[in-house]
N, C-alpha and C positions, 0 to 999 in steps of 0.2 A: 421677578417675572414681567411684572407689568410694565416696568422699563423697558424692559426688553421688545415687546410690543406692539409701544408705545412708539419706539425708533421705526421696528419694520413695518408700521401699521403703513397705511396708504392712509392719510386726514379725506376729506372733502367736504364741503362745503354744497349744500344742494340750494336751490331756488324754486320752490315748487310752485309753479304758478297758474294759473286758471289757462293761460293763452300757450307758453312757453316755460320749458323744464329745463333749467341750465344749471353745472354743475361745474363745480372749482375743486382740482388736484392739487395738494401741494407741489407746489417745487414744478407744475405743467402749467396752472391757470386755466380757464374754460377750456374742458373737454367734452361739452356738451353745450348745444347749445340745440334745442328741436320742439316742437310743437308739443303741449302735451295731451296728445290725442292718440288711442289707440282702436284700432279694426281689428274685431272677434267675429267669429262665427257665432251667428245662430243658432241657441243649443246645447251646441260643446263648450263657449268658449274660449277653444283653442285662442290662442296670441294670432293673427294675421300679418299684420306689420305693428309697427309704432311709433311715433316721429315723426318727422317729415313726411313719409311715403303714407302712413296715413291719413295724413290730413290733406290728401290729393282724394282720399277714399270718402270724405265726411259729406250727405250729403246724395254722394255718386255713388253709393255701393248697389251691389243686388240684393236679392232679398234673403239671401244664407249671411251675407256678412253685413255685421253690424259696427259702424267707426263711433266711438265713446270717447267723449270728454271727459275723464273723471274726475276731474275737481271743477268746482263751480265759486265761485263770489269770492277764491282763496282757499277754498276749504277743501277737505275730501268729501265726493258724493257716491263716490263708489270704491269700496275699503279694495276688494279683490283685486281690480282689474287698475287700482293703485299700485298696488304693490306687485301688477306683475310688469306694472310701464317705469318703476323705480327698479326692478330686476332687471330689466333686458339694458337698459343705461348702464347700469355698476356693473353689469356685465362685457360691457363698451369700454367701458373704464382698467378695471383692473384685469390685468395679467392672468390666464387660464389656471397656471403654475402658482399664484400670490397664495401662501397658505395661513399668513395671516387679514381674518377680516379687517374690513377697513372703518374708522370712527366716523360717524357723520354730523354734521351740525348742518340742522334746517331752517330756513329762512316761515316765521308764520305769519299771517294777521296779528292785532292784540286786543280784534272783538272777534278773536275764536274763544268757543266755550272749552271746557274739559275735556268734553266728552269728543272730542272736532280734535283738540291737543292730544290724545289717547291716540286718536286713529291714526295721525302721522305715524306718528314713534310706532306704533303696532306695525305698519307700511314698511317704515324700513327696516326694522331687525327682522322682517318677517323677507323682507329682500337680501339678508344678509349681511345685516350691518353689526359689530361686537358689542361698540356704543354709539347713544343717538342722545345730541341735544336739540333740542329747539330754543329760539332766540326771535327776539320780537323784528319783524321786518325792516324797520326803520331804523334801527341800533346795527344790524347788522348792513344796509345799505348806509350808512356814514361810517363806519367802519372803509368799507368797501370803498365810500370815496373822499377815503383818508381825514377827514375830517377828527380833531384833535380831542377826541371825547374824554380826555383822560384831568384835560385842563378845566379849571374851578372857574369856567367863560359859561355862555347860553349857548346853543349850536340849534338850533331850526334845521329837520330833516323834512322834506314833503315825499312819500315816495308814490307813486303812482304804478299800480299794478293793473294787472287786467281785470281783477275781479271787485280789488278793494284798492282804496286810497289811505295811508297812515302819515300822520303829522304828528310829530314828536321835538320835544324839546329835552337836550341833554345836555349834562355836567355833570365834571364828576365821576364820571362810564357812568351815570345811573339816568335813567326818562325820566325828569321832574313832569313835566305832563305829556300825555300822548290821548290824541283821539283817533279813530279812524271810520269810516263809514265804507260800504259793501257797494263801490259806485268806482268803475275803472273804465278802461280799454271796452271790455266786452260793451257795457251802458253807453259810452261812446258807439258803436256801433247798433249796437238797439234803436238807439234814439236816429238815428239815420233812416234805420229799414221801417220806422214809424211814420215818420215826418211824411217819406216817399209815400208811402199807402193812403197818407191822410188827406196829403196835398195835391197826388199825381195817381191815383190810383191802382201805382205801380210794387207788386212783389216783389222785392229783390233777395236774397239770402246774406249770409251770414261774410260771406267772401269779398261780393261787394262791395259790402258796405265797410268791411277796412280799406278796401281799394281804396276808397272812392275819401276813406276818414286819411289816410296814408298819402296821398298824391293832391288831394286839397282841400281838406281840414285845414280849420283855423279858428283860434279862439279871440281873435282882434283884429280890425278890420287892417287892410293890405291895397298899395297903390294898384296893385294891377289884380283883375277878379280873371281867377282860372276857369277853365271849364272842363269836364270829361262826360265822354258817353259811356253810358250803362245798358244793360239791357234785363230784361225781367218779365212778368207776365202779368198783363192787365189784369188788374182784381174785379172786372165785368164780363170781359168777355173772356176771360182763359185761354187769349194766346198772348204769347211771343210780344213784346215791345221793347226800340228802343223810347233812350229819350237822354236828352244833355242836362245837366245840372252843373251850377256852376257854386263858387268857392264860396259867395254869400250864404248863398242856401243852403250851404251845409254846415256856414258858420251858426247859422238860427237854428236848423237842427241842432245844437253842440250843444245850446245855450243851459239849457234847464242841467243837465248833469253839469257842465263847468261851474255854473254858479254853485252848484251844492258844494263842491270841492274848493271854492273861493271862502265860501260863508261857514267852513272844516278849519280853515286854515285863520280866521278870523278870530273864531273861537279859539282855538287853540292859543295865540296871540292873546285873548284878553285872559286867559287863564293864566296863563306866565308869572312869577314874580317881576316884580318892574327889573331889577337888576340884570335880571336876565334878557328883561325883553331889551334893553336899551342895547345889549354887547350884539341880540339881532341885530336891532336895527343898522349898527355899525358891521356888524360878520355878513350881513344877508342872510335867507332864506336857501338852500341848496335843494333842488329837487334831483330825482333820481325817478326812474321808472320808464316804460315805455311810454306810459301815456306824459310824462312829461317833455318828450319828441312831436307833442304837437304843436302846429307853427303858431308863435303869438302866445301859447301858453304862460311862458316865462314872463312877458313882457305885461302880460293883461292881471296878472297876481300880482308883481311889481305895481303897477300902476292904484288895482285898489287895495291895497296896505299898506302903502309910503315905504315899504325893506325894498332891499334891494334883493333880487331875485338871481340865483347864477346855479347852470346847467349843472352836473356830475360830470367830470372827463367821459364816464363810462355809465350813463347811464344804463342803460338794458344791465348790464350785467354787475352791479355794485353789491347787490343783495347778495348772490352766488359767491362776488370773492370777500365781503366783510365775513359771512359763514364759514370760507373755508379759510378765513385766517383768524378766528375765534382761538383756537387752542395756541397759537403763540403772539396773542393778546391778552389770555391768561397768564400767561408766563412772564410777558412783558411791564405789563402793567398788573399788579396784584387784583384778582379778584374783583372785578365785570360775573354778574352772576350773570345765567342763561340767558335772562328775561329781562339783565341792564339794570335790574333792584326796580322791578315791578312785575307785577303778572300772579304767578305760580309759585 
């Protein structure tokens, strides 16, 4: 019966991200890619909107509706709302008449605690999963980036998500070294918000900071200086105000969180056994996650470490794809543990 259920089950991989939730379904590819935001009625907690529609309500809702981001720093901050969000997305993926519950594999940061891990599993089971496995995000990203993790050679993956950055050295299907910091795309946005408030006395929101990051954000000096006009609230007068900001200033604002990520990569390289470090120098560091798309970041990391840096083909989707391919990887390569040989 177990084999029959497995053949009929819809296996799905979930990248339960701080900013976006992605779902990969076996045989279908990425079927969900929406913001991790839920709008609920104040008091009743009835879900009004989920995903893209709910994100448009963030910071713009009337008094009786609250737009919530239920995940912070890569972990569940609001278990009840997270469960509702997962259930909503799963119902969009699975046909109503599908009688076998899905198996779910979910990517989690390696810096997660036992309590936080259980919260992820509980939310998935309550959302309708038949079986739940959790896998470290960097291992999932490595599988999704098609890194040959079964080889007896060192491979380094750096996954920069919305809430966390995880750097791992993988060999023979196991994670030899792994480090994670709770710094990612959200911290990039917050750094921009702080800088504009401190330097220009202008208060801007998360969406404006995210737009600045995506349009003119950069980690390395560029020949062309780009400029963008933004709007916010004057911190002194309380009145609306416009401001033109350039890419040089945005780079200065992002310097602190970027330096922390670079330092963590250097620390991980320093902890890597010499034989595996030699492989990494030859093969390079593979970057995944939305944060890796920041202009000039791969170039900066290569310059600071002296190691080639390769951007994964589909960096935003690597964790979801790798999670979704967990079961077939288990069958084809005897025995990757759910955490890649480390952790729980």
